[in-house]
C-alpha positions in Angstrom: 38.2 -34.1 -70.0 36.5 -35.2 -66.7 38.0 -35.9 -63.3 36.8 -37.2 -59.9 36.6 -34.9 -56.9 36.6 -36.7 -53.6 33.5 -35.8 -51.5 33.4 -38.2 -48.5 34.9 -41.5 -47.3 33.2 -43.9 -44.9 34.3 -47.1 -43.2 31.8 -49.9 -43.3 32.0 -53.0 -41.1 29.8 -55.9 -42.2 28.9 -58.4 -39.5 27.2 -61.8 -39.1 23.8 -61.5 -37.6 22.8 -65.2 -37.5 20.6 -67.3 -39.8 17.2 -66.4 -41.0 14.1 -68.6 -40.8 14.7 -69.7 -44.4 18.3 -70.7 -43.6 20.2 -67.8 -45.3 22.8 -65.8 -43.5 21.7 -62.5 -42.1 24.1 -59.6 -41.9 24.2 -56.1 -40.4 26.6 -53.2 -41.0 27.9 -50.3 -39.1 29.1 -47.2 -41.0 31.6 -44.6 -39.7 32.0 -41.3 -41.5 34.9 -38.9 -41.4 37.6 -41.2 -42.7 40.5 -39.0 -43.9 41.1 -39.1 -47.6 44.8 -39.2 -46.9 44.5 -42.4 -44.8 46.2 -45.4 -46.3 44.5 -48.7 -46.9 46.6 -50.2 -44.1 45.5 -47.4 -41.7 41.9 -47.8 -42.5 42.1 -51.6 -42.1 43.8 -51.2 -38.7 41.1 -48.8 -37.6 38.4 -51.1 -38.9 39.9 -54.1 -37.0 40.2 -52.1 -33.8 36.6 -51.0 -34.0 35.5 -54.6 -34.9 37.3 -56.0 -31.9 34.8 -54.2 -29.7 31.7 -55.7 -31.4 29.9 -58.8 -30.3 29.2 -60.2 -33.7 31.8 -61.8 -36.0 33.1 -59.5 -38.7 32.6 -60.7 -42.3 34.3 -57.9 -44.1 35.6 -54.3 -43.8 34.8 -51.9 -46.7 35.5 -48.3 -47.6 32.8 -46.3 -49.4 34.1 -43.3 -51.4 31.8 -40.8 -52.7 33.1 -38.8 -55.7 31.8 -36.1 -57.8 32.6 -36.2 -61.6 33.4 -32.8 -63.0 34.7 -31.4 -66.2 38.1 -29.8 -66.1 
């Protein structure tokens, strides 16, 4: 039987970066590592919103990227 082992968790903030020459939306993201694996979704969202409030660009979305290792038990 296999299981996941948590490796890292990162907070990603996706922001609007204007419109391209072809008329499509441009985006940029900022990634913050060191997010505690014990942090609740509510805590991560609050932290993401607090960081986003300091940015000039409008925030499109806030993500969490988890990296897991799959191992056999």
